[in-house]
SELUM-940069 format. One line per 10 residues: for each residue z, x negated, y negated of N, C-alpha, C. Coordinates in nm, 2 decimals. Layout:
! SELUM-940069
Z X Y Z X Y Z X Y  ...
END
This chain:
! SELUM-940069
10.54 -7.05 -11.60 10.65 -7.13 -11.55 10.68 -7.25 -11.65  10.81 -7.28 -11.67 10.85 -7.39 -11.76 10.85 -7.52 -11.68  10.82 -7.63 -11.75 10.84 -7.76 -11.69 10.98 -7.79 -11.67  11.02 -7.82 -11.55 11.16 -7.85 -11.52 11.18 -8.00 -11.52  11.07 -8.08 -11.50 11.07 -8.22 -11.52 10.95 -8.27 -11.60  10.97 -8.36 -11.69 10.86 -8.42 -11.77 10.89 -8.57 -11.79  10.79 -8.65 -11.75 10.79 -8.79 -11.77 10.67 -8.82 -11.86  10.69 -8.90 -11.97 10.57 -8.94 -12.05 10.58 -9.09 -12.08  10.47 -9.15 -12.03 10.45 -9.30 -12.05 10.57 -9.38 -12.02  10.62 -9.35 -11.90 10.74 -9.42 -11.85 10.71 -9.55 -11.78
10.76 -9.66 -11.83 10.74 -9.79 -11.77 10.88 -9.85 -11.75  10.89 -9.92 -11.63 11.02 -9.98 -11.60 10.99 -10.13 -11.55  11.06 -10.22 -11.61 11.06 -10.36 -11.57 11.20 -10.40 -11.51  11.20 -10.48 -11.41 11.32 -10.55 -11.36 11.30 -10.70 -11.40  11.36 -10.74 -11.51 11.33 -10.88 -11.56 11.18 -10.89 -11.58  11.11 -10.98 -11.51 10.97 -11.00 -11.53 10.88 -10.91 -11.44  10.94 -10.84 -11.35 10.87 -10.76 -11.25 10.85 -10.62 -11.29  10.73 -10.57 -11.30 10.70 -10.44 -11.34 10.71 -10.35 -11.22  10.80 -10.25 -11.22 10.81 -10.15 -11.11 10.73 -10.03 -11.14  10.72 -9.98 -11.26 10.64 -9.86 -11.29 10.56 -9.88 -11.42
10.45 -9.82 -11.43 10.36 -9.84 -11.55 10.31 -9.70 -11.60  10.35 -9.67 -11.71 10.30 -9.55 -11.79 10.29 -9.42 -11.70  10.40 -9.39 -11.63 10.41 -9.27 -11.55 10.41 -9.15 -11.65  10.32 -9.06 -11.62 10.31 -8.93 -11.70 10.28 -8.82 -11.61  10.38 -8.73 -11.59 10.35 -8.61 -11.51 10.46 -8.51 -11.54  10.44 -8.38 -11.50 10.54 -8.28 -11.52 10.54 -8.19 -11.39  10.66 -8.13 -11.37 10.68 -8.04 -11.26 10.73 -7.91 -11.30  10.67 -7.80 -11.25 10.71 -7.67 -11.29 10.83 -7.62 -11.21  10.90 -7.53 -11.27 11.01 -7.47 -11.20 10.96 -7.39 -11.07  11.03 -7.41 -10.96 10.99 -7.35 -10.83 10.90 -7.42 -10.75
10.85 -7.54 -10.79 10.76 -7.62 -10.71 10.83 -7.70 -10.61  10.76 -7.74 -10.50 10.79 -7.85 -10.41 10.69 -7.96 -10.45  10.73 -8.06 -10.51 10.65 -8.17 -10.56 10.66 -8.29 -10.48  10.55 -8.35 -10.42 10.56 -8.46 -10.34 10.52 -8.59 -10.42  10.60 -8.69 -10.41 10.57 -8.82 -10.47 10.54 -8.92 -10.36  10.41 -8.95 -10.34 10.37 -9.02 -10.22 10.33 -9.16 -10.24  10.37 -9.24 -10.15 10.33 -9.38 -10.16 10.40 -9.47 -10.06  10.35 -9.59 -10.03 10.41 -9.68 -9.93 10.54 -9.74 -9.99  10.62 -9.80 -9.90 10.74 -9.87 -9.94 10.71 -9.97 -10.05  10.79 -9.97 -10.16 10.77 -10.06 -10.27 10.68 -10.01 -10.38
10.63 -9.89 -10.36 10.54 -9.83 -10.46 10.61 -9.79 -10.59  10.74 -9.76 -10.58 10.81 -9.72 -10.70 10.87 -9.58 -10.69  10.87 -9.52 -10.57 10.92 -9.39 -10.55 11.07 -9.38 -10.58  11.15 -9.47 -10.52 11.30 -9.46 -10.54 11.33 -9.50 -10.68  11.26 -9.59 -10.74 11.29 -9.62 -10.88 11.27 -9.50 -10.97  11.16 -9.42 -10.94 11.14 -9.30 -11.02 11.25 -9.20 -11.01  11.30 -9.18 -10.89 11.41 -9.09 -10.87 11.54 -9.14 -10.94  11.56 -9.27 -10.94 11.68 -9.33 -11.01 11.67 -9.31 -11.16  11.54 -9.32 -11.21 11.52 -9.29 -11.35 11.54 -9.14 -11.39  11.49 -9.06 -11.30 11.50 -8.91 -11.33 11.65 -8.86 -11.32
11.73 -8.93 -11.24 11.87 -8.89 -11.22 11.96 -8.98 -11.31  11.91 -9.05 -11.40 11.98 -9.14 -11.50 12.06 -9.25 -11.44  12.02 -9.29 -11.32 12.09 -9.41 -11.26 12.03 -9.54 -11.31  11.91 -9.53 -11.37 11.84 -9.64 -11.43 11.79 -9.59 -11.57  11.77 -9.69 -11.66 11.72 -9.66 -11.79 11.57 -9.72 -11.80  11.48 -9.64 -11.84 11.34 -9.70 -11.85 11.33 -9.80 -11.96  11.23 -9.89 -11.94 11.20 -9.99 -12.04 11.14 -9.92 -12.16  11.05 -9.82 -12.13 10.99 -9.74 -12.24 10.95 -9.61 -12.18  10.93 -9.51 -12.27 10.89 -9.38 -12.23 10.99 -9.28 -12.24  10.96 -9.15 -12.22 11.05 -9.04 -12.24 11.06 -8.96 -12.11
11.19 -8.92 -12.07 11.21 -8.84 -11.95 11.30 -8.72 -11.99  11.25 -8.60 -11.95 11.32 -8.48 -11.98 11.34 -8.40 -11.85  11.45 -8.34 -11.84 11.48 -8.25 -11.73 11.54 -8.12 -11.79  11.49 -8.00 -11.75 11.53 -7.88 -11.81 11.50 -7.88 -11.96  11.40 -7.96 -12.00 11.36 -7.96 -12.14 11.45 -8.05 -12.23  11.54 -8.12 -12.17 11.64 -8.20 -12.24 11.63 -8.35 -12.20  11.65 -8.44 -12.30 11.65 -8.58 -12.27 11.76 -8.61 -12.16  11.72 -8.69 -12.06 11.80 -8.71 -11.94 11.93 -8.79 -11.98  11.92 -8.88 -12.08 12.03 -8.97 -12.11 12.13 -8.92 -12.21  12.08 -8.85 -12.31 12.17 -8.79 -12.41 12.23 -8.66 -12.36
12.18 -8.60 -12.25 12.24 -8.48 -12.19 12.28 -8.50 -12.05  12.32 -8.62 -12.01 12.34 -8.66 -11.87 12.44 -8.57 -11.80  12.55 -8.54 -11.86 12.66 -8.47 -11.80 12.62 -8.32 -11.77  12.55 -8.26 -11.86 12.50 -8.12 -11.84 12.40 -8.12 -11.74  12.30 -8.21 -11.74 12.19 -8.21 -11.64 12.24 -8.24 -11.50  12.34 -8.34 -11.48 12.39 -8.37 -11.35 12.45 -8.25 -11.28  12.51 -8.16 -11.35 12.57 -8.05 -11.29 12.47 -7.96 -11.22  12.34 -7.96 -11.27 12.24 -7.87 -11.21 12.14 -7.94 -11.13  12.17 -8.06 -11.08 12.08 -8.13 -10.99 12.15 -8.17 -10.86  12.08 -8.19 -10.75 12.13 -8.24 -10.63 12.05 -8.36 -10.59
12.11 -8.46 -10.52 12.04 -8.58 -10.48 12.07 -8.62 -10.34  11.96 -8.65 -10.27 11.97 -8.71 -10.13 11.89 -8.84 -10.15  11.96 -8.95 -10.13 11.90 -9.08 -10.15 11.92 -9.17 -10.03  11.87 -9.29 -10.03 11.89 -9.38 -9.91 12.03 -9.43 -9.91  12.10 -9.41 -10.02 12.24 -9.46 -10.02 12.34 -9.34 -10.00  12.29 -9.22 -9.97 12.38 -9.11 -9.94 12.45 -9.13 -9.81  12.57 -9.10 -9.80 12.64 -9.12 -9.68 12.76 -9.02 -9.66  12.82 -9.02 -9.54 12.93 -8.94 -9.51 13.04 -9.02 -9.45  13.16 -8.96 -9.46 13.28 -9.02 -9.39 13.27 -8.99 -9.24  13.24 -9.08 -9.16 13.21 -9.06 -9.02 13.32 -9.00 -8.94
13.45 -9.03 -8.98 13.56 -8.99 -8.90 13.62 -8.85 -8.95  13.56 -8.80 -9.06 13.60 -8.67 -9.10 13.51 -8.57 -9.05  13.56 -8.44 -9.05 13.47 -8.33 -9.00 13.36 -8.30 -9.10  13.27 -8.22 -9.05 13.16 -8.17 -9.14 13.23 -8.09 -9.26  13.32 -8.01 -9.23 13.38 -7.93 -9.34 13.46 -8.01 -9.43  13.54 -8.11 -9.38 13.62 -8.20 -9.47 13.53 -8.28 -9.56  13.41 -8.33 -9.51 13.32 -8.40 -9.59 13.27 -8.32 -9.71  13.23 -8.19 -9.67 13.18 -8.10 -9.78 13.29 -8.06 -9.87  13.41 -8.05 -9.83 13.52 -8.01 -9.91 13.55 -8.12 -10.02  13.53 -8.25 -9.98 13.55 -8.35 -10.08 13.45 -8.34 -10.19
13.33 -8.32 -10.16 13.22 -8.30 -10.26 13.25 -8.17 -10.34  13.29 -8.07 -10.27 13.31 -7.94 -10.33 13.42 -7.94 -10.44  13.53 -8.02 -10.41 13.64 -8.03 -10.50 13.60 -8.10 -10.63  13.51 -8.20 -10.61 13.46 -8.27 -10.73 13.38 -8.18 -10.82  13.31 -8.09 -10.76 13.21 -8.01 -10.83 13.26 -7.86 -10.85  13.39 -7.84 -10.82 13.44 -7.70 -10.84 13.37 -7.60 -10.76  13.33 -7.63 -10.64 13.26 -7.54 -10.55 13.36 -7.47 -10.46  13.37 -7.34 -10.45 13.47 -7.27 -10.37 13.43 -7.29 -10.22  13.54 -7.29 -10.13 13.52 -7.31 -9.99 13.42 -7.21 -9.93  13.42 -7.09 -9.99 13.34 -6.98 -9.94 13.19 -7.02 -9.94
13.15 -7.10 -10.05 13.01 -7.14 -10.06 12.97 -7.24 -9.95  13.07 -7.32 -9.90 13.04 -7.41 -9.79 13.01 -7.33 -9.67  13.10 -7.24 -9.63 13.09 -7.17 -9.51 12.96 -7.08 -9.51  12.93 -7.03 -9.63 12.81 -6.95 -9.65 12.68 -7.03 -9.62  12.67 -7.15 -9.68 12.55 -7.23 -9.66 12.54 -7.28 -9.52  12.65 -7.32 -9.46 12.65 -7.37 -9.32 12.61 -7.25 -9.23  12.65 -7.13 -9.25 12.61 -7.02 -9.17 12.46 -6.99 -9.19  12.41 -7.00 -9.32 12.27 -6.97 -9.34 12.17 -7.07 -9.27  12.21 -7.19 -9.25 12.12 -7.29 -9.19 12.16 -7.32 -9.05  12.25 -7.24 -8.99 12.28 -7.25 -8.85 12.37 -7.37 -8.81
12.46 -7.41 -8.91 12.55 -7.52 -8.88 12.70 -7.48 -8.88  12.73 -7.35 -8.88 12.86 -7.30 -8.89 12.95 -7.35 -8.77  12.88 -7.36 -8.66 12.96 -7.40 -8.54 13.00 -7.55 -8.54  12.94 -7.63 -8.63 12.97 -7.77 -8.63 13.07 -7.80 -8.74  13.13 -7.70 -8.81 13.21 -7.72 -8.92 13.33 -7.81 -8.89  13.39 -7.80 -8.77 13.51 -7.88 -8.74 13.47 -8.01 -8.66  13.35 -8.03 -8.64 13.31 -8.15 -8.56 13.30 -8.27 -8.65  13.35 -8.39 -8.59 13.34 -8.51 -8.67 13.20 -8.55 -8.69  13.17 -8.60 -8.81 13.04 -8.64 -8.84 12.98 -8.75 -8.75  13.06 -8.84 -8.70 13.01 -8.94 -8.61 12.96 -8.89 -8.48
13.00 -8.76 -8.45 12.95 -8.70 -8.32 12.82 -8.62 -8.34  12.77 -8.61 -8.46 12.65 -8.54 -8.49 12.53 -8.62 -8.45  12.42 -8.56 -8.42 12.29 -8.63 -8.40 12.24 -8.67 -8.54  12.14 -8.77 -8.54 12.08 -8.82 -8.66 12.02 -8.70 -8.74  11.96 -8.61 -8.67 11.90 -8.50 -8.74 12.00 -8.41 -8.81  12.11 -8.38 -8.74 12.22 -8.30 -8.79 12.28 -8.36 -8.91  12.30 -8.49 -8.90 12.35 -8.57 -9.02 12.27 -8.55 -9.14  12.14 -8.56 -9.12 12.04 -8.55 -9.23 12.05 -8.41 -9.29  12.06 -8.31 -9.20 12.07 -8.17 -9.25 12.20 -8.15 -9.33  12.31 -8.22 -9.28 12.43 -8.21 -9.35 12.43 -8.27 -9.49
12.35 -8.39 -9.50 12.34 -8.45 -9.63 12.26 -8.37 -9.73  12.16 -8.29 -9.68 12.08 -8.20 -9.76 12.17 -8.09 -9.81  12.26 -8.04 -9.71 12.35 -7.93 -9.75 12.44 -7.98 -9.86  12.49 -8.10 -9.85 12.58 -8.15 -9.96 12.51 -8.16 -10.09  12.38 -8.20 -10.09 12.30 -8.21 -10.21 12.28 -8.08 -10.28  12.28 -7.97 -10.20 12.26 -7.83 -10.26 12.38 -7.74 -10.26  12.49 -7.80 -10.23 12.62 -7.72 -10.21 12.65 -7.65 -10.34  12.63 -7.71 -10.45 12.67 -7.65 -10.58 12.56 -7.57 -10.64  12.46 -7.54 -10.56 12.35 -7.45 -10.59 12.27 -7.50 -10.72  12.22 -7.62 -10.71 12.15 -7.68 -10.82 12.01 -7.62 -10.84
11.96 -7.62 -10.96 11.83 -7.57 -10.99 11.72 -7.66 -10.93  11.76 -7.79 -10.93 11.66 -7.90 -10.89 11.73 -8.00 -10.80  11.65 -8.03 -10.69 11.71 -8.13 -10.59 11.61 -8.24 -10.57  11.66 -8.36 -10.57 11.58 -8.48 -10.54 11.60 -8.53 -10.40  11.50 -8.54 -10.32 11.51 -8.59 -10.18 11.43 -8.71 -10.16  11.49 -8.82 -10.13 11.42 -8.95 -10.11 11.40 -8.97 -9.96  11.28 -8.96 -9.91 11.24 -8.97 -9.77 11.34 -8.89 -9.68  11.34 -8.76 -9.69 11.44 -8.68 -9.62 11.42 -8.67 -9.47  11.30 -8.71 -9.42 11.28 -8.70 -9.27 11.24 -8.84 -9.22  11.27 -8.95 -9.29 11.24 -9.08 -9.24 11.31 -9.11 -9.11
11.24 -9.16 -9.01 11.29 -9.20 -8.88 11.34 -9.08 -8.79  11.31 -8.96 -8.83 11.35 -8.85 -8.75 11.24 -8.81 -8.65  11.28 -8.75 -8.54 11.18 -8.71 -8.44 11.11 -8.59 -8.49  10.99 -8.55 -8.43 10.91 -8.44 -8.48 10.98 -8.31 -8.48  11.06 -8.28 -8.37 11.14 -8.16 -8.37 11.24 -8.14 -8.48  11.31 -8.25 -8.50 11.41 -8.25 -8.61 11.34 -8.24 -8.75  11.23 -8.31 -8.76 11.16 -8.30 -8.89 11.11 -8.16 -8.92  11.07 -8.09 -8.81 11.03 -7.95 -8.83 11.15 -7.86 -8.88  11.27 -7.89 -8.83 11.39 -7.81 -8.87 11.42 -7.84 -9.01  11.41 -7.97 -9.05 11.43 -8.01 -9.19 11.33 -7.94 -9.29
11.20 -7.93 -9.24 11.10 -7.86 -9.32 11.13 -7.71 -9.34  11.18 -7.65 -9.23 11.22 -7.51 -9.24 11.34 -7.49 -9.34  11.43 -7.58 -9.34 11.54 -7.58 -9.43 11.50 -7.59 -9.58  11.40 -7.69 -9.60 11.35 -7.71 -9.74 11.28 -7.59 -9.79  11.20 -7.53 -9.70 11.12 -7.41 -9.73 11.22 -7.29 -9.77  11.33 -7.28 -9.69 11.42 -7.18 -9.72 11.49 -7.20 -9.86  11.53 -7.32 -9.88 11.59 -7.35 -10.01 11.49 -7.32 -10.13  11.37 -7.36 -10.11 11.27 -7.34 -10.21 11.24 -7.19 -10.23  11.24 -7.11 -10.12 11.22 -6.97 -10.13 11.34 -6.90 -10.21  11.45 -6.97 -10.21 11.57 -6.91 -10.28 11.58 -6.96 -10.42
11.47 -7.04 -10.46 11.46 -7.07 -10.61 11.49 -7.22 -10.64  11.51 -7.30 -10.54 11.54 -7.44 -10.57 11.41 -7.52 -10.59  11.39 -7.59 -10.70 11.28 -7.68 -10.72 11.31 -7.81 -10.65  11.21 -7.86 -10.58 11.23 -7.98 -10.49 11.14 -8.09 -10.53  11.19 -8.21 -10.56 11.12 -8.33 -10.59 11.14 -8.42 -10.46  11.03 -8.44 -10.39 11.04 -8.51 -10.26 10.95 -8.64 -10.26  11.02 -8.75 -10.22 10.94 -8.87 -10.20 10.92 -8.89 -10.05  10.80 -8.93 -10.01 10.77 -8.96 -9.87 10.65 -9.05 -9.86  10.64 -9.12 -9.75 10.51 -9.19 -9.71 10.44 -9.12 -9.60  10.49 -9.00 -9.56 10.44 -8.92 -9.45 10.34 -8.81 -9.51
10.21 -8.84 -9.50 10.11 -8.75 -9.57 10.10 -8.62 -9.50  10.13 -8.61 -9.37 10.13 -8.48 -9.30 10.24 -8.39 -9.36  10.36 -8.45 -9.38 10.47 -8.38 -9.43 10.44 -8.33 -9.57  10.37 -8.41 -9.65 10.34 -8.37 -9.79 10.24 -8.26 -9.79  10.14 -8.27 -9.70 10.04 -8.16 -9.69 10.10 -8.03 -9.65  10.19 -8.04 -9.56 10.26 -7.92 -9.50 10.35 -7.85 -9.60  10.42 -7.93 -9.68 10.53 -7.88 -9.76 10.50 -7.86 -9.91  10.42 -7.95 -9.97 10.42 -7.96 -10.11 10.31 -7.87 -10.18  10.35 -7.81 -10.29 10.26 -7.74 -10.38 10.17 -7.83 -10.45  10.22 -7.95 -10.50 10.14 -8.05 -10.56 10.19 -8.19 -10.51
10.11 -8.29 -10.52 10.15 -8.42 -10.48 10.09 -8.52 -10.59  10.16 -8.63 -10.60 10.11 -8.75 -10.68 10.10 -8.87 -10.59  9.99 -8.94 -10.60 9.98 -9.07 -10.52 10.02 -9.18 -10.61  10.12 -9.26 -10.56 10.18 -9.37 -10.64 10.14 -9.50 -10.57  10.09 -9.59 -10.64 10.05 -9.72 -10.58 10.09 -9.83 -10.69  10.17 -9.93 -10.64 10.21 -10.04 -10.73 10.26 -9.99 -10.87  10.34 -9.88 -10.86 10.40 -9.83 -10.98 10.32 -9.75 -11.07  10.19 -9.71 -11.03 10.10 -9.63 -11.11 10.06 -9.51 -11.03  10.04 -9.39 -11.10 9.99 -9.27 -11.04 9.84 -9.28 -11.04  9.78 -9.28 -10.92 9.63 -9.29 -10.91 9.56 -9.15 -10.91
9.64 -9.05 -10.87 9.58 -8.91 -10.88 9.70 -8.81 -10.85  9.68 -8.69 -10.89 9.78 -8.59 -10.88 9.71 -8.45 -10.87  9.77 -8.36 -10.78 9.71 -8.23 -10.77 9.76 -8.16 -10.65  9.71 -8.04 -10.63 9.73 -7.96 -10.51 9.67 -8.03 -10.39  9.74 -8.04 -10.28 9.68 -8.11 -10.16 9.54 -8.06 -10.12  9.52 -7.93 -10.12 9.39 -7.88 -10.08 9.28 -7.91 -10.18  9.32 -7.90 -10.31 9.23 -7.94 -10.42 9.19 -8.08 -10.41  9.28 -8.17 -10.38 9.25 -8.31 -10.36 9.16 -8.34 -10.25  9.18 -8.27 -10.14 9.09 -8.29 -10.02 8.95 -8.24 -10.05  8.94 -8.13 -10.13 8.81 -8.08 -10.17 8.74 -8.18 -10.27
8.82 -8.24 -10.36 8.77 -8.33 -10.46 8.72 -8.46 -10.39  8.78 -8.50 -10.29 8.74 -8.63 -10.22 8.66 -8.61 -10.09  8.62 -8.48 -10.06 8.55 -8.46 -9.94 8.42 -8.54 -9.94  8.38 -8.58 -9.82 8.25 -8.65 -9.81 8.14 -8.55 -9.77  8.02 -8.60 -9.75 7.90 -8.52 -9.72 7.87 -8.51 -9.57  7.97 -8.56 -9.49 7.94 -8.56 -9.35 7.98 -8.43 -9.28  7.89 -8.38 -9.19 7.92 -8.27 -9.10 7.91 -8.31 -8.96  8.01 -8.27 -8.88 8.02 -8.30 -8.74 7.95 -8.19 -8.66  7.85 -8.23 -8.58 7.78 -8.13 -8.49 7.81 -8.16 -8.35  7.84 -8.06 -8.27 7.87 -8.07 -8.13 7.75 -7.99 -8.06
7.68 -8.07 -7.97 7.57 -8.01 -7.89 7.61 -7.99 -7.75  7.53 -7.91 -7.68 7.55 -7.87 -7.54 7.54 -7.99 -7.45  7.45 -8.08 -7.47 7.42 -8.18 -7.37 7.54 -8.28 -7.37  7.63 -8.25 -7.28 7.75 -8.33 -7.26 7.85 -8.32 -7.38  7.84 -8.21 -7.45 7.93 -8.19 -7.57 7.92 -8.31 -7.66  7.80 -8.35 -7.68 7.77 -8.47 -7.77 7.80 -8.44 -7.91  7.87 -8.53 -7.98 7.90 -8.52 -8.12 7.81 -8.60 -8.20  7.75 -8.54 -8.31 7.66 -8.61 -8.40 7.70 -8.59 -8.54  7.70 -8.69 -8.62 7.73 -8.68 -8.77 7.60 -8.67 -8.85  7.59 -8.56 -8.93 7.47 -8.55 -9.02 7.52 -8.53 -9.16
7.44 -8.56 -9.26 7.47 -8.54 -9.40 7.45 -8.39 -9.44  7.53 -8.35 -9.53 7.52 -8.21 -9.58 7.42 -8.21 -9.70  7.29 -8.22 -9.65 7.18 -8.23 -9.75 7.06 -8.16 -9.68  6.95 -8.14 -9.75 6.83 -8.07 -9.69 6.79 -8.13 -9.56  6.79 -8.26 -9.55 6.74 -8.32 -9.42 6.84 -8.28 -9.31  6.97 -8.29 -9.34 7.07 -8.25 -9.24 7.05 -8.10 -9.20  7.02 -8.02 -9.30 7.01 -7.87 -9.27 6.89 -7.85 -9.18  6.78 -7.92 -9.19 6.67 -7.90 -9.10 6.70 -7.94 -8.96  6.78 -8.05 -8.94 6.82 -8.09 -8.81 6.91 -7.98 -8.75  7.00 -7.93 -8.82 7.09 -7.82 -8.77 7.01 -7.70 -8.73
6.91 -7.66 -8.82 6.83 -7.55 -8.79 6.75 -7.57 -8.66  6.70 -7.69 -8.63 6.63 -7.72 -8.51 6.72 -7.71 -8.39  6.84 -7.76 -8.40 6.93 -7.75 -8.28 6.97 -7.60 -8.25  6.98 -7.52 -8.36 7.01 -7.38 -8.35 6.90 -7.31 -8.28  6.78 -7.33 -8.32 6.66 -7.27 -8.26 6.64 -7.30 -8.12  6.68 -7.42 -8.08 6.67 -7.46 -7.94 6.79 -7.42 -7.85  6.89 -7.36 -7.92 7.01 -7.31 -7.85 7.10 -7.43 -7.81  7.09 -7.54 -7.87 7.17 -7.66 -7.83 7.30 -7.67 -7.91  7.31 -7.59 -8.02 7.43 -7.61 -8.10 7.55 -7.53 -8.05  7.66 -7.61 -8.04 7.79 -7.54 -8.00 7.88 -7.52 -8.12
7.90 -7.62 -8.20 7.99 -7.60 -8.32 7.95 -7.69 -8.43  7.99 -7.65 -8.55 7.97 -7.73 -8.68 8.11 -7.74 -8.74  8.14 -7.86 -8.78 8.27 -7.89 -8.85 8.25 -7.97 -8.98  8.30 -7.92 -9.09 8.30 -8.00 -9.21 8.41 -8.11 -9.20  8.38 -8.23 -9.25 8.48 -8.34 -9.24 8.57 -8.35 -9.36  8.67 -8.27 -9.36 8.77 -8.27 -9.48 8.86 -8.39 -9.46  8.87 -8.47 -9.56 8.96 -8.59 -9.55 9.11 -8.55 -9.55  9.19 -8.63 -9.48 9.33 -8.62 -9.48 9.38 -8.68 -9.61  9.51 -8.65 -9.65 9.57 -8.71 -9.77 9.58 -8.86 -9.74  9.61 -8.90 -9.62 9.62 -9.04 -9.59 9.49 -9.11 -9.61
9.38 -9.05 -9.57 9.25 -9.11 -9.59 9.21 -9.12 -9.74  9.25 -9.02 -9.81 9.22 -9.02 -9.96 9.30 -9.14 -10.02  9.43 -9.15 -9.98 9.51 -9.26 -10.04 9.45 -9.39 -10.00  9.41 -9.41 -9.88 9.35 -9.54 -9.84 9.22 -9.57 -9.92  9.14 -9.46 -9.94 9.01 -9.48 -10.02 9.04 -9.52 -10.16  9.15 -9.46 -10.22 9.18 -9.48 -10.36 9.24 -9.61 -10.39  9.32 -9.66 -10.29 9.41 -9.78 -10.31 9.37 -9.90 -10.23  9.30 -9.87 -10.11 9.28 -9.98 -10.02 9.40 -10.01 -9.94  9.51 -9.93 -9.94 9.63 -9.95 -9.87 9.66 -9.84 -9.77  9.71 -9.88 -9.66 9.76 -9.79 -9.56 9.91 -9.76 -9.58
9.95 -9.64 -9.53 10.09 -9.60 -9.55 10.17 -9.64 -9.43
END
C-alpha cells in the first residue's frame, strides 16, 4: 500500500505559542486512522495543516505523494472535509444544500440521489435541514464531505455530542465508506470510538505524538501483569500477578474447585493514554 498522507518533522507556532512539535507519521491508502487526544492537543490544527488551511512553521507535508501547498488545487479535488466549522443552510432542503456543493465541484445530481439512497436518507431529500435531528444533520455533513467521491476524507470529531444510537449509525456509515475505498483520517477524544473503528491510532498530547500503532497492538504493548480471579465463595474477585507465585495460587484454587473464571486485565486505550500523559480525556 502507498502512503496517502506523510508528515515529516512538522512544527507549528502561533506567534510564541507552540501548537505542534515535530509531528512525523504516515497513513496508508485504505486505512481508518485515528488521531486521538483531549481538546487543545493539536488535532484540529493538524487537519488544517493537512488540508492547506494553515502553513507549518517547519516540516514537510505530502498528500498522494505531492507537496500539499504547491499542489493545492489538484489535492483539494480529491479530499473531503468535515470540520467544526462545517455547516448547512438551515432553511434549504437536504437536496438543495447538496446541490450547492455539487455545482461547485461538478458533481451530477444523480450522484447525490445515489449516495442518499445508499445511506438511507433518500426520504429526507426534500426536508428542510432545520427539521432534521442532530444525528441526521451530522450524517448529511458527512455525505457532503464525500459527495464528490474523494480518495481521502478528514473528519474532525464526527460523533461529538451525539447519543449512542446515532453514533453507531455514523460508525456504520464510516465503515461503509471505507469498505468502498475511502481513506479516513479521524480525530476524536472518544477512545471507545477509536478502538472500534480505527486500523491505527496516534496519541497526541500537547502537540506531540506520544505513541502510534494498531489499537490491539498498543493494548498488548502496555498490558500489565495483573490477572483477575473470580472464586466461588460469594463470587469473590482477587487480583494476582502473572508470575510463578500467581500461577501457584491459581493452581491451588483450581485443585480445590474454587475457581470460577480467569480474566487477563487488558488496558483500554483511555487507560494507556492516561498512563502515558497523566491526562484524562
